[in-house]
C-alpha positions in Angstrom: 60.7 -50.4 -52.8 62.6 -47.2 -52.0 64.5 -47.2 -48.7 62.2 -44.8 -47.1 59.1 -46.7 -48.1 60.6 -50.1 -46.9 61.3 -48.5 -43.5 57.9 -47.2 -43.1 56.4 -50.6 -44.2 58.7 -52.2 -41.5 57.5 -49.8 -38.8 53.9 -50.3 -39.6 54.2 -54.2 -39.5 56.0 -53.9 -36.2 53.4 -51.5 -34.7 50.7 -54.1 -36.0 52.6 -56.9 -34.4 52.7 -55.0 -31.2 48.9 -54.2 -31.0 48.1 -57.9 -31.9 50.5 -59.0 -29.0 48.9 -56.4 -26.6 45.3 -57.5 -27.6 46.3 -61.3 -27.2 47.5 -60.7 -23.7 44.7 -58.5 -22.7 41.7 -60.6 -24.1 43.2 -63.8 -22.7 43.2 -62.4 -19.1 40.2 -59.9 -19.3 37.9 -61.6 -21.8 36.3 -61.0 -25.1 34.5 -57.8 -23.7 37.9 -56.0 -23.8 37.3 -52.9 -25.9 39.5 -51.3 -28.7 40.0 -48.4 -26.4 41.4 -50.6 -23.7 43.7 -52.4 -26.2 44.8 -49.0 -27.5 45.7 -47.7 -24.0 47.5 -51.0 -23.1 49.6 -50.6 -26.4 50.2 -47.0 -25.5 48.6 -45.5 -28.6 45.5 -43.4 -29.4 42.3 -45.4 -30.3 42.4 -43.7 -33.7 45.8 -44.9 -34.5 44.5 -48.5 -33.8 41.9 -47.9 -36.2 44.6 -47.1 -38.7 45.7 -50.8 -38.4 42.3 -52.5 -37.7 39.0 -51.2 -39.0 37.1 -52.9 -36.2 37.3 -55.2 -33.1 36.0 -57.9 -35.4 39.0 -57.4 -37.9 41.4 -57.7 -35.1 39.8 -60.9 -33.6 40.0 -62.3 -37.2 43.6 -61.5 -37.5 44.3 -63.2 -33.9 42.7 -66.4 -35.1 44.4 -66.4 -38.5 47.8 -66.0 -36.6 46.8 -68.9 -34.5 46.1 -71.1 -37.3 49.3 -70.1 -38.9 51.2 -70.8 -35.8 49.5 -74.4 -35.5 50.5 -75.1 -39.3 54.1 -74.1 -38.5 54.1 -76.4 -35.6 52.7 -79.2 -37.5 55.2 -78.8 -40.3 58.1 -78.6 -37.8 56.9 -81.8 -36.3 57.0 -83.6 -39.6 60.3 -82.2 -40.5 61.8 -83.4 -37.1 60.4 -86.8 -37.8 62.2 -87.0 -41.1 65.4 -85.7 -39.8 68.3 -88.2 -39.5 69.3 -87.5 -36.0 69.9 -89.6 -32.8 66.6 -88.4 -31.2 64.4 -91.3 -30.3 60.7 -91.4 -30.9 59.7 -90.5 -27.3 61.9 -87.4 -27.7 60.1 -86.3 -30.8 56.7 -87.0 -29.3 57.6 -84.8 -26.3 59.3 -82.0 -28.5 56.0 -81.9 -30.8 54.0 -81.9 -27.7 56.0 -79.0 -26.2 55.6 -77.0 -29.4 51.8 -77.4 -29.2 51.8 -76.2 -25.6 53.9 -73.2 -26.4 51.6 -72.4 -29.4 48.6 -72.6 -27.1 50.2 -70.2 -24.6 51.2 -67.8 -27.4 47.6 -67.7 -28.7 45.5 -68.1 -25.5 42.9 -65.5 -26.8 42.3 -67.3 -30.0 42.4 -70.6 -28.2 39.6 -69.3 -26.0 37.5 -68.2 -28.9 37.8 -71.6 -30.6 35.8 -73.3 -28.1 32.7 -71.0 -28.1 30.4 -69.5 -30.7 31.8 -66.8 -32.6 31.5 -63.4 -30.8 30.3 -61.7 -33.9 28.3 -62.5 -37.0 31.3 -62.6 -39.3 31.2 -65.7 -41.7 35.0 -65.4 -41.9 35.4 -65.5 -38.2 32.9 -68.3 -37.7 34.7 -70.5 -40.5 38.1 -69.8 -38.9 36.9 -70.8 -35.5 35.3 -74.0 -36.7 38.5 -75.2 -38.5 39.9 -78.3 -36.8 43.7 -78.0 -35.9 44.4 -80.6 -38.7 48.1 -79.8 -39.1 49.1 -80.6 -35.6 46.9 -83.7 -35.5 48.3 -85.1 -38.7 52.0 -84.4 -37.4 51.0 -86.2 -34.2 49.6 -89.2 -36.0 52.6 -89.4 -38.1 54.9 -89.2 -35.1 52.8 -92.0 -33.0 53.0 -94.0 -36.2 56.7 -94.1 -36.2 56.5 -94.9 -32.4 54.3 -98.0 -33.3 56.6 -99.0 -36.2 59.6 -98.9 -34.0 57.9 -101.0 -31.3 58.0 -98.2 -28.9 54.3 -97.9 -28.6 52.0 -100.9 -28.3 50.8 -102.2 -31.5 47.1 -102.5 -30.6 46.5 -98.6 -30.5 44.2 -96.7 -32.6 46.4 -93.8 -33.5 43.8 -91.2 -34.7 41.8 -90.6 -31.4 45.1 -91.1 -29.5 46.6 -88.2 -31.5 43.6 -86.1 -30.8 43.9 -86.9 -27.3 47.7 -85.8 -27.1 46.9 -82.6 -29.1 43.9 -81.4 -26.9 45.7 -82.1 -23.7 48.7 -80.1 -25.0 46.3 -77.2 -26.1 44.9 -77.2 -22.6 48.4 -76.0 -21.3 47.1 -72.6 -22.7 44.7 -72.7 -19.7 45.9 -70.7 -16.7 44.1 -73.2 -14.3 46.2 -75.9 -15.8 49.6 -74.2 -16.3 49.7 -71.6 -13.6 53.2 -70.2 -13.7 54.9 -73.2 -15.0 56.7 -73.3 -18.4 54.6 -74.7 -21.1 57.4 -77.3 -22.1 57.5 -78.5 -18.5 53.7 -79.0 -18.4 53.7 -80.7 -21.8 56.5 -83.1 -20.3 54.5 -84.1 -17.4 51.4 -84.7 -19.6 53.5 -86.9 -21.9 54.8 -88.8 -18.9 51.3 -89.6 -17.8 50.1 -90.6 -21.4 53.1 -92.5 -22.5 53.9 -94.4 -19.4 50.8 -94.3 -17.3 50.1 -93.6 -13.6 49.8 -97.2 -12.5 53.0 -99.0 -11.1 51.2 -102.2 -11.5 48.3 -101.7 -14.0 45.3 -104.1 -13.2 43.1 -105.9 -15.7 40.0 -104.3 -17.0 37.8 -106.9 -15.4 39.3 -106.0 -11.9 38.7 -102.3 -12.6 35.1 -103.0 -13.8 34.2 -104.7 -10.5 36.1 -102.6 -8.1 34.3 -101.1 -5.0 35.1 -97.7 -6.3 33.3 -98.3 -9.8 30.4 -99.8 -8.0 30.1 -96.7 -5.5 30.4 -94.3 -8.5 27.7 -96.0 -10.4 25.4 -96.1 -7.4 25.4 -92.2 -7.5 25.6 -91.8 -11.1 22.2 -93.8 -11.4 20.6 -91.0 -9.3 21.9 -88.1 -11.4 19.1 -87.9 -13.9 20.1 -85.9 -16.9 20.5 -82.3 -18.1 16.8 -82.0 -18.8 16.0 -82.4 -15.1 15.3 -79.1 -13.0 18.8 -77.9 -12.0 17.7 -77.0 -8.4 15.4 -78.2 -6.0 14.6 -81.5 -7.6 10.9 -80.9 -7.3 8.7 -82.3 -10.1 5.0 -83.3 -10.6 1.6 -81.5 -11.1 1.7 -79.8 -7.6 4.9 -78.0 -8.5 4.4 -74.1 -8.0 4.3 -72.2 -11.4 7.0 -69.8 -10.1 9.5 -72.9 -9.4 8.6 -74.2 -12.9 9.4 -70.9 -14.5 12.7 -70.5 -12.5 13.8 -74.0 -13.8 12.8 -73.1 -17.4 14.9 -70.0 -17.1 17.9 -71.9 -15.6 17.6 -74.5 -18.6 17.7 -71.5 -21.0 20.6 -69.8 -19.5 22.6 -73.0 -19.3 22.2 -73.4 -23.2 23.2 -69.9 -23.8 26.2 -69.9 -21.3 27.4 -73.0 -22.9 27.2 -71.7 -26.4 28.4 -68.0 -25.9 30.3 -68.2 -22.6 29.3 -66.3 -19.5 30.9 -63.0 -20.2 29.3 -62.4 -23.5 25.8 -63.8 -22.6 23.3 -61.1 -21.5 20.0 -61.3 -19.7 18.3 -60.4 -22.9 20.0 -63.5 -24.6 18.7 -65.7 -21.9 15.1 -64.2 -22.1 15.2 -64.7 -25.9 16.0 -68.4 -25.3 13.4 -68.9 -22.8 10.7 -67.0 -24.7 10.3 -64.4 -22.0 11.0 -60.7 -21.4 14.1 -59.5 -19.6 12.2 -58.0 -16.8 10.7 -61.4 -15.9 14.1 -63.1 -15.9 15.3 -60.4 -13.5 12.3 -60.8 -11.2 12.5 -64.7 -11.2 16.2 -65.2 -11.0 18.1 -62.0 -10.3 21.5 -61.2 -11.7 23.4 -63.2 -14.3 26.1 -64.3 -11.8 23.4 -65.7 -9.5 22.0 -67.7 -12.4 25.4 -69.2 -13.1 25.9 -70.1 -9.5 22.7 -71.8 -9.2 23.2 -74.0 -12.4 27.0 -74.8 -11.7 26.4 -75.6 -7.9 24.0 -78.3 -8.8 26.6 -79.8 -11.4 29.5 -79.6 -8.9 27.5 -81.1 -6.1 26.6 -84.2 -8.3 30.2 -84.7 -9.4 31.4 -84.3 -5.9 29.0 -86.8 -4.4 30.0 -89.5 -6.9 33.7 -88.6 -6.5 33.5 -88.8 -2.6 31.7 -92.2 -3.0 34.5 -93.4 -5.1 37.4 -92.1 -3.0 35.9 -93.3 0.3 35.3 -96.8 -1.1 37.6 -99.7 -0.2 39.6 -99.7 -3.3 43.1 -99.3 -4.4 44.4 -96.0 -5.6 44.4 -96.9 -9.2 40.9 -98.3 -9.0 39.7 -94.9 -7.4 41.4 -92.9 -10.4 39.7 -95.2 -12.8 36.4 -94.5 -11.1 36.8 -90.8 -11.1 37.5 -90.9 -15.0 34.3 -92.9 -15.3 32.5 -90.3 -13.3 33.9 -87.5 -15.5 32.9 -89.4 -18.8 29.3 -89.8 -17.5 29.2 -86.1 -16.5 30.1 -85.0 -20.0 27.4 -87.0 -21.5 24.6 -86.3 -19.0 25.6 -82.6 -18.4 27.2 -81.3 -21.6 26.2 -77.6 -21.1 27.5 -77.6 -17.5 30.8 -79.2 -18.7 31.1 -76.7 -21.4 30.5 -73.8 -19.0 33.2 -75.1 -16.5 35.6 -75.7 -19.3 35.0 -72.1 -20.5 35.9 -70.9 -17.1 39.0 -72.9 -17.2 39.9 -71.6 -20.4 39.5 -67.7 -19.9 39.9 -67.0 -16.2 43.0 -66.2 -14.4 43.7 -69.1 -11.8 42.8 -66.7 -8.9 39.4 -66.3 -9.9 36.6 -68.4 -8.2 35.2 -71.5 -10.0 31.6 -71.4 -11.0 31.3 -74.7 -9.5 32.8 -74.1 -6.0 33.6 -77.8 -5.3 36.3 -77.7 -8.1 38.9 -76.6 -5.8 37.9 -79.3 -3.3 38.2 -81.9 -6.0 41.7 -80.7 -6.7 42.7 -81.0 -3.1 41.2 -84.5 -3.0 43.1 -85.6 -6.0 46.3 -84.1 -4.7 46.0 -86.2 -1.4 45.2 -89.3 -3.5 48.3 -88.8 -5.6 50.5 -88.3 -2.5 49.3 -91.7 -0.8 49.7 -93.5 -4.3 53.3 -92.3 -4.9 54.3 -93.0 -1.2 52.8 -96.5 -1.1 54.2 -97.4 -4.5 51.1 -97.8 -6.3 51.5 -94.9 -8.5 54.8 -94.1 -10.5 55.9 -90.8 -12.2 59.5 -90.7 -13.0 60.9 -88.1 -12.8 58.4 -86.9 -10.2 57.4 -83.3 -11.0 56.0 -80.8 -8.2 52.9 -82.1 -6.8 50.7 -79.1 -7.8 51.8 -79.5 -11.2 51.2 -83.2 -11.2 47.8 -82.8 -9.9 46.7 -80.2 -12.4 47.9 -82.4 -15.2 46.2 -85.6 -13.8 42.8 -83.8 -13.3 43.1 -82.6 -16.9 43.7 -86.1 -18.4 41.0 -87.5 -16.2 38.5 -85.6 -18.4 38.3 -87.2 -21.7 37.5 -84.8 -24.4 33.9 -84.6 -25.3 34.3 -85.3 -29.0 36.0 -88.5 -28.2 33.6 -89.8 -25.7 30.6 -89.1 -28.2 32.6 -90.5 -31.1 33.9 -93.7 -29.4 31.0 -94.1 -26.8 31.3 -94.2 -23.0 32.9 -97.6 -22.6 35.3 -97.3 -25.3 36.3 -93.8 -24.0 37.1 -95.4 -20.7 39.0 -98.1 -22.4 41.2 -95.4 -24.2 41.7 -93.7 -20.8 42.9 -96.9 -19.2 45.2 -97.2 -22.0 46.9 -93.9 -21.6 46.3 -92.7 -18.0 46.5 -96.0 -16.3 48.7 -98.2 -18.3 50.4 -95.7 -20.6 50.6 -96.3 -24.5 54.4 -97.1 -24.6 55.4 -100.7 -24.2 56.3 -101.7 -20.6 59.4 -103.6 -20.0 
């Protein structure tokens, strides 16, 4: 290639990379409704110049997701090379280094990460296929790294490595959520998550039987038994033949909205989408429910109230700190199974919103405060151990993340087995104890 052509090609590639970086940052903070005009303005170019590099917004989104998968593949390959290297690094160091690489990748690709947990925002078969592709490269690298830890005796011999690797990888990808990371360096968050999962929070882990019959577990179960399920009316709790038709129609619209919000995300859902799901016209939805944000608030308030009631019952019980944390994890497992749509909506908020935005479930902030107070008491009393101890706000965000077991693991393992896994990593830690 002649020197002039090579220089022009290099300039084109550089400008394309700048546009992708700008789009990544803008979509990650303002959402998928970000227009090409906004991206061009932020990149300091004319919209027509942007079209020279990307024929459409769909083409730009596809490129962002391709870049994300390529980044994940390189992180996985690096992890395997690190594992094969003949150096003095121990297995724990290699687990932490791979985890930090995954966390940095998640932060670099926040927009693509957000898209990967929702229905594709366009009808493109290529984009749908890309978004449905699991992060196999990092999961394989994590399995191999954990297997090396088990062979060396660093990790306990009784562990099922595939779900454990999935657990590690998903926790590290969550570092790409602003509500979890805030302004901390991704490697610092990954290190705290690894501390929890490898060494556990309990200074003296109790037996499963003691946790099963704790007062906190009993208090949580008593409230969970009153929850019903996601098919129940989300507001009012009124049922029976005397229920007014207007209330029944409102509940039907809320259920339809809940389904669409969980599938497409709040920002891309329109009133017309909700009306189509409900089999009604848009004017009826407006008349019965009102604006879209009011609809979201009514759905998520009921969800937040149920979790808060169960959590308050567990935390107010006459139990140890560790028993209370175990009960909160059990509450979350049941919440994911009973209210899968509400959980997806909350997780979507965690994924795409800046940390200053208001949670769709207003009780989320209160649960964070309650957890922070619980951790303070546990660390002061010696019931919990985290060494070295990170800043409390960072520790609380990491703990609340790992107390939510990923939905695919809960459904794949079952509720009781998912709790057993959480006890292994969050309470005891998967590394062998002295």
